[in-house]
N, C-alpha and C positions, 0 to 999 in steps of 0.2 A: 789460019794460024792459031795454035792453041796457047792461051795465056799461061804465063808462068804460075806454077803451083805456089799458093801462099801469098801471092801478091796482094797488097792492101789497096783498097779503093780510096782515093783522096777526096774528101768532101770539105766544102768551105761554108761556114755558117756566118753570114754577115752580121747577124744579130748579136754575136758575141763581141763585136767591135763597135756596135752602135752606142752612142752616148745616151746614158740613162737620163730620164726626166728629173729624177730626184736621187741624190746620192747622200748617204749618211755614214759617218765613221767617227772614231774617237778612241780614247784609251783611258784606262784607270791605272794610276801609278802609285805604288807605295814605296817610299824612300825612308830608310833608317840610317841615321848618322851617329857616329861616335866622335866627339870633338875633344882634342887635347888643348886646353886653354892656357893662355898666359895670364893667370888670374891676378898676378901682382903687377901687371903692366898698365900704363896709362890708357892704352887702347881698350883694354877690358873695362876699365872704369868709365870710359867714354861710351862704350856700347851698352853696358849694363849699369846705369847709375843707381847707386844705393844698394847694390847687391853685394853679398859677401864674396870674398875671394874663393874661387874653386878651380881645380885643375882639369876637371872632366865634365862633359855634358852629353847626354843622350837626347837626340831630337828625332821626331817622327813627323813625316809629311805625307799627306794623302792628297793627290791631285786627280781631278776628273776633267777631261777635255772632250768636247763633242764638236763635230764639224758637219755642216749641212750645205748642200749645193743644189740649186734648182736651175735646170737648163731649159730655157724657153727661147730658143733661137729667134732673134739675134740677142736676147738678153740672158744674162746669167746673174743670179743672186746667190750669195754665199755668206756664211758666218762661221767663225771659230770661237767658241766660248769656253772659258776655263774657270774653275773654282778650286780652292785648296784649303787645307787646314793644317797648321803647323803647331806642334805641341812639344814642349820640353819643360824641364823643372823650373825654368826661369820665366817663361812666357808662353802664351797660347794665343794664336791668331787665326781667326776664321776669315778667309778672303772670299767674299761673296762672288757669285758668277759675274764675270767680266768679259765683254767682247774684246778678244785679242786682235781679231782681224775680220773684216766682212764688209759687204757693200753690194753695189749693183754695177755690172759691166755691160756696156752696149757695144756690140761689134757693128759699127756703121757700115763696114765694108771689109773686104779681105785685107786691106792695108791700114784701116783706121778704127780705133776703139776709144771709148770714153768710159772712165771709171770714177765712181763716187762712193766714198766710204772710208773705212779705217784700214790702211794698208801698210805693209812693210816694203819699202823700196830698198832693194838690195843693190846699192851702188858700191862700186869698188871691187877689186880682184883679190884683196888680201884675205887670208884665212883666219888669222887671230885678231887682226886689227884692220880698220878701214878708214884712213884719214879722209877719204872722199865720201864717206857716208853722211852727206850733208843733211839728209831728211829722214834719218832713222835713229833708233836708239842704239847705243853702243853694244857691241858684242861683249860677251864674257870671255876673255882670252883663255881662261882655264877650262872652258867648255864651249868653244865657238859655234858648235852646231845646234845649240839650244834654240828652240823657237822663241821669237821675240814678239812683243806687243807692237802694233803699228800706231800710226798717227792718223787722225781724220784729215782727209785731203780730197781734192778733185784733180784728176789728171786726164790728159789726152795723149794718145800715142799713135804715131804714124810710122809705118815700116815698109820697106820694099826690098825684095831680093832680085839679084841680077843673074840671069842664066849665062853659064859659060864664063870664060875669062875675058874681062873687059880690059881696055887699054890702060885704064887707071888702076887695075888690080882690085877694084872694088867689088866685093861679093854681096854685101847687103848694107843697108843703112836704116837707122831708126831714130826718131826724134820724140822725146817725151817732155811735155810741159805740165807743170802742176802748181797748185796753190795749197798751202798748208796754213789755214787760218788759226791765229792764236788770240787768246784773251784770258781773263782771269778764270773763266770756267770752260775753256775749250783748248785742248792741247797744251794745258798749263805746264806739263813736263817739258815741253819744247821751249816755252817762254810765256810769261804772263803779259808781255807788252802786246797791245792790240795791233795786229798786222796780218796781211795776207801771205807773206813769206813766199813769193814766187820762186820757182827753181826750174831748171831745165837740164836735160842730158841728151847728148848726141852720140849715138853708137855707130861705129864703122867696123866692118870686116874688110880689111884691106891687106893684100899680099899675105894672106893667111895669118893675120895678126888682129886680135880683138882690141879695139881702141874705144875709150869713152872720154868725152869732154863734158865736164859738169860745172854748173854755176848755181849759186843761191844768192838772192838779193839780200840787202841789209834790211833787217826787221827785228824780230824777237831775238835773233842772233846776228853776229856780224856777217857782212858780205864775204863769200868764199867762192873760189873757183879752183879747178884742178883737172887732172886727167889720170887715166889708168891704162894699162896695157897687159895683154897676156899672149904668149906665143909658145907653140910646141917646137922646140929646136930639134927634137928627135921623138919617135913614138914613146920613149921612156922619160923624156925630160921636158918639163914645162917651166918657163920663167914668167914672172909677173911683177908689176910694180904700180905704185900710186904716188902722186904728188899733189899737195893741196896748199893753197895760200889763203889765209884769213886776214881781212883788212880791219885795222883798228879794233882788235878784240880786247876786252877787258881782262886784266890779269891781277889777281889779288895775292899778296904775300904778307907774311908776318915774321917779325923778328923773334929771337929767343926770349926777349923781355916782354913780348906781347904787343908790340907796336905794329899795327897793320898799315898797309899802303895798297893803293889801287891805281893802275895806270893802263892806258890803252897802247897797244903796239900791234904791228903786223908781223906775221911769222909764217914760215914754210915748214910743212911736215911731209914726210915721205916714207915709203915702205918699198923694200926690195925682197923678193922671195923666189923660191923654186920648189918644184915637186918632182921627185925622181922615183921611179919604180925599178927595183933591182931585178936581176934574172930569177931570183927565188921569190919574187912577188912581195917584197917588203917595200912599202911606200914611205918615203922620207919627205917631210915638209920642213923647210927652213925659211925664216923671215927675220929681216932686220927692220926695226921700226924706230924712226927718229920723230919724236913728239916734241916739236919746238915750243909748244905752249906749256910743256911740263916743267917741273922744278928740278933745279940742279941738286947735286948731292949736298952742297952747303945749305941751300934753301930748305930741303927736307930735314936736314939736321937741325936747323933753327926751329922748324915746326915741332919736331919731336922734343926739343928742349922746352919749348913753350908748353907743350902738352903735359910734360912731366910736372911742371909748376902748377898748371891749371887743374890737374887731376890729383894733386897731393891731398892728403887727408884734411888738412886745415886750410885749404885754399878757399878764398871767397866764392860764394855761389855765383856771383856775376862773372867771375873768371871762367868757371866751368861752362856757363852758358855761352860765353864768347868762344870757347874751344869748340863747342858743337856747331856754332855758326861758321867758324873758320873751316871746319871739316867739310861742311856742305858747299863751301865756296870753291872747292877744287882739290884740296888736299885729301879728301876722302874718296876720290875716284879709285877704281880698281888698280890702275897703273898710273900714278901721278908723276912719275919721273920722265926723263928725256930720251934715254937710249935703252932699247930692249932687243933681245934676241930670243926667238922662239924656235924650238926644234921638236919634231914629232916623228916617231917611227911606228908604223902599224902593219899588221899582217893578219890575213884571214886564215883560219884553220891551221895554226902553227902546230908542228909535230903531228900532223894528221888528226888534230882534234876537231872532229866533225861538228859543224854549226858553231864553232868557237872563233873568237877573235881576241887579239891582244894588242896593246898599244902602250907607249910611254911617251910623255911629253915633258918639256921643261921650258920655263920662262925665266930669263935672267935679266936683272937690272944691271946693265953694263957699267953704270957709274959707281954704284956702291958694292957690287959683287954679290948681292943677295939673290936668292933664287927660289923657285918652286918646282918640284918634280912630282909628276902624277902618273904612276903606272895604273893600268886598268885592264879588266877582262870582261868579255861579253859572251853570253850564250843564248842562242835562239833555237835550240832543239825542241822546245815545247811549242805546240801549235798556238799561233797568235800571241806569243809571249816572248819578252826579252828580259833577261836577267843580266844586270851589269853591276860590277863592283869597282870602286876606285879608291886609291889611297893617296892623299895629298900631303906632301912634306914641304914645309916652309922654313927656310934656313937663312940666317944672315946675322951679321954683327949688330951690336947695340946701335940704335939710331939709323938703321938701314931699313929700306922698304919692307922686305919680307921678314926681317928680324923684329919688326915692331907691329906686326899684325896681331889681331886678337887671339888667334890660335896658331899652334905650331904643327899640328897634325890633324887630319880629318879622314875618317873611314866612311865611305858611302856605299850602301847596298840598295839597288833599285830592283823592283819587279814591276814590269809594265805589261799590261794586258790590252791588246788591241781588239777592237770590234768594228 
């Protein structure tokens, strides 16, 4: 038999898929920002004490991040290190190299591994928020995919997959246990109280549904437990949710006249969301977030009234210092309110724009009606390079969350080179 003319011979090179002993990667990012400031606002005077009022600010940020990975089966050592420099006409900050994540992982067997180091535990199914993220830093809801810094911890994970359909519908199971030690000089961002802070997560894939059960012991933070789930209802539609309960958590409030109070209470927080891909490949993500530990519209209004008095030109210095302390106690969080809705639409290569992508997202405080809208464009047509631009609009009435932010608009332009 004569072989067909032009037929290609198939070859397989296993070395192309072998794990390299050492892997190195990273990026250099240059970000330029133009900020439209509310220079006459109390929030501005709180953020920039002693600075003259101004309506605009240009900021430049250079970030270098490098990652290395050493594969010595059954051990893997890795590290992700970041350094940055932030400069504007009001301030300049050089952030020295910091280990964002890294450590040593030992695969004791196909189903058991032990990890020691600084890690980001991604608990929860939420996109913009994760009320069950008990052992990790909070996401930035305005840019949820940003890489975060981890905490120092030791963890053990056991997992098992089941072949075929079992009578229980169980496809796989995994159990993670960890300790996150805290003290005045270790994981102090998590809490300064000396504690081991044990936590655990049980993962189940049952009846085509991802389910997690999570728990964190009382320690540097209150005891918490909860669960999450994710399920594809159709190839185009996924739903997810989280529920978390915190036991005897401290909650600080302040009146309009500056009288503070603190008490402990237990509360439930939850999130419900969906992801839908349309026939023309537009991805929609929507989430409702109930933050039961957050502040009501009236409580936030009292805080903003206090801030106005504390940041007034002739206010006592001690009152301004108290305002900064109050902001750090909870009011200064990215989203300190109780009820939020998040919506995002994104599409790759819109209008046949090769290597391009577009998206628009919105965050709304459902109690006071204030909101943030962020359109963005991304281009990856240059080799190993990503160019991204975002415009952030913050709107709201007086004494509302987004109406009282330091800025009203922000233009961001990023150029990131990967190596």
